[in-house]
N, C-alpha and C positions, 0 to 999 in steps of 0.2 A: 167711530168707526161702526156706533149701529145707524143704520140710514130709515128705516121708516117709524113711526109713530104711531098708534093710530089714536089715534087726538080725543072720544070719546076715555079709552080704557085711562087716558095719558088725565086727562079733567079729573072723572073720579077717584084717582088715588090722591090726586092733589087736595082734593078736596076732604076725601073719606078717611084718610092715614093723615097726609103732608099736614093740614090746618090743622088738626087736635093736636099732633101730635112731634112737629119741628122733623125737621133735617136732624140726624146725631149720628150719620155717616157726612164725614165732611166732604168738600166737592177740594180732588186734586188739581194746582194749576202751578206754573213757574211764569218767573219773566221774561218777556218777548223781549224785552233788549238794556243790555247797563246806560244806555241813554236816556229807557221810560223806565224808568222806574215806578209811575203808576200802573200800569202795564202790562195785568197778566196774560196767560194764556188756558184754557182750562183744558188740563188735561184727561180728568175721567170722571163723572160725574153729567156727564149731560144730560138725559133724564132729568136726574134732580134739580137743573140749575132748571128749563122749561118747569117741571112740574111749581115750584118755588112759585112760578110768577101767576100759577092760576087758584095756586096758595097763597099769596101775595108777600110772601116770607121778606125778608129784607134785614138788616141784609142776611148773610149763607154765611155758614161754616165753611173754610177750608184751612190748607195744611200745604202749604209753598214748598217748594222742590227745586232747585237747580239744577237741572235734569239737560244732556245733551238732547239733540234729535235722535237716536238713534234710545236714549234709557226713555226717553217719556213715549216712546210708540212702544216700547214695551210695556210700560208703563198701564197705557190706556187698553192695549190689546191684548192681557190680563185679566183687567176686569170684566172686558166685555165678551170674553172665551166662555168665563164665566153664567153668563146665559144660557135660557135654558133653548132659547128665538132667536140663537144666534145663526146667521143661513147659509150659505155654503157659498154666496156669494162672497158676504163681507168675511166669512173666512180666507177666500180668494186673496182679496183685494188685499186684506190684513196680513196677511203672510206675505205674498207679494212685495208688498210695500216694504216691510221688517227685513225680507234675505237684500232687496233696492240698498236701504241702510245701512245693511253691514258687509256689504260688499261695496258698499261707497258709488254706484252706480244707478243705473236709471231702473223702472218698472219692466220698462224693456228689455234689458242690461238682464236682469233675473228668471225672464219670462226664456229665455235664451239660452241662460247659462242651464237652467233648467233643463231642456229638450237635449242641449249637448252633455250633457253629460247623461239622459238618458238615455241618448244614440247609442256613447260611451259603454255603457254599460251590451248594451247589442250586437253592439261589432264586437268586441272587444273585453269583452267579461266583467266582471266585478274590480278583479283585480286595477286594471284601469281605472277605473274609476275613483282608487282608493290614493289613486299620487296625483292625479288635481290636485292643483295647488288648490283650490278653491273648495275644496269636495269639503272640508275638514267645516269651512262655513256654516255651504249645508246642513251640514249635520247641528252641528250648533241650537242652527236657528227650528227648525223645525225638531229636535228635542224639548227646546223652548214651548214654541205653540201645543208638541203635543196630541193628540188625536192620532190621524192618517199620515203616513211617512210619504216622505216627497214623492219616490214611485205611483206612492197611491196618487197623489196629489197632481200627478203631471199626467194620470190614467182619466181622474176623477171635476179632478179642478177646474185646469186651464181647457179643457173641452168646452167650460160656462162664457168662454172670450169669444167664441165664433158665433155665441147666440143673435138675434138682430141687436144691435147698438141700439137700437129708438129704445126697446127692453132693458139691456142694462143701463143705461143713464136715466131713465123713469124713475127704478129702482134703486139708484147710488140718489140720488136727488131725491131721495121720500117722499115720493110722487105714490106709490103701488109698492104694496107689500110685494115679499122675494116668490113664495109658492102660486098670488097673481099672474108676474109676471110668466115667469118659466110657462104658465097654466096658456099665455096667448101666445107663445113664441111658439108652437106648433103649430102656428096657422102659416103655408108657405106664404099664400098672398102678402106682399104686403101692404098695400093696400087697402084690403081686408082686413091687417092686423093693426096697421096704426087705427083703423075708424073705430075699433075693439077698446084699442089700451085710452084712445082720448075718452069713448064715452064709459070706462071703467073708472077711470080717473077721475071725469065727470061726477060721474052720479055713482059713486061707491059704490060700483055694485063686489056681489056676495060670492068667495072663489064659486059654492056652487053654480052662480045661477050664471056663473063665468064658462062653466066647465058646459057648464048646458049651452052655453053658443058656440063656444068651440065641438063641439061635438056636430050641431046645426052643420056651422060655416065649413068642418074640412072636407065631411066629401065633396065636395063641391070646390074647393078651393086647388083640389088635387087633381094630376094626369091622371085619369083610370087607367088605360093603357099603357101606361111607364110605369105606375105603380104593379098590373097585371104580369110586365116585362121582368121587373126587379122581382116580384115571387116569382113567378117561373124560371129564372136562371139557380136561385137560391137553392132552390126544389135538385133540379136537375144536377147543379150541382155537390149537391150534398147524398143526392142516391146516383152518383158517374162509376160508384167501385163497382153498385150492385150488378149495377147493367152492363159494367165491362168483364163480369163474370154469363153470364148469357146470353147468345151467342145470336140470337134471333131481336132478345131485346135492346143491343147493337150495332144491329141492322139497322132495327123498326131508328134508332137514336138516328142512325149515321143518313136514314133514307130521310126525318124527318129535319134534319139538319140542314142537308142538299137545296130542299125546300126553301130555306131562308135563305139562303144564301144567293137562288139565281132571286128567289126576289127580291132583294134586297141589289143586286146587280140591276133589276129590271128598271129600277126609281134612282 
């Protein structure tokens, strides 16, 4: 589940820790299939595995488990969630994958199920949610994952899937760190965003440097009229109750609205 490794940090850890001290915690593996008895899938310990290449440690200590897909992924996810740098995207993808395995469906079906439950709760209340045939499975998955509830997951994690796909792909492929990718995603112009993404990957730009670039780029890539219009609408909507209490302000607001409507009709 780990998407990104800082190669300099990995190499330093391998040479300063693994090489002199060895690997004390075994990697977790499981047989790939009964037809290939000498082939194994790495379930947990990917950082130690890559670190051993720098430290030139061979063979590696392993523990073999006969886990099914669900059991193996739960083991992998449990180890990774203990990391201090476990990102929100890794949490999102890991939880969705676990839920998809638990319901014996696809990740897309897991996403659809969560939105369905969320809509059901808002329309009909918690009682109908509790009666949903797959709600217990959802509860079991989120209890295992710990941290946020399924409701918070829908509100704070699922929206990440709406980020630009090239950003999400770069993070998932380990090309760029999560925090750097999300900063670049703030740029609305797709062409400019792509260029900065490629440059950040090629030159390993720091987060501070990326933030500086985004700060310069962002105003020029946005529509200033659209920004002002959105801001004015929000302010007007927020102040509407107070405006309605004052006949003079209400008359002024109606006059301004009439002018806007006349302007739009002319165009």
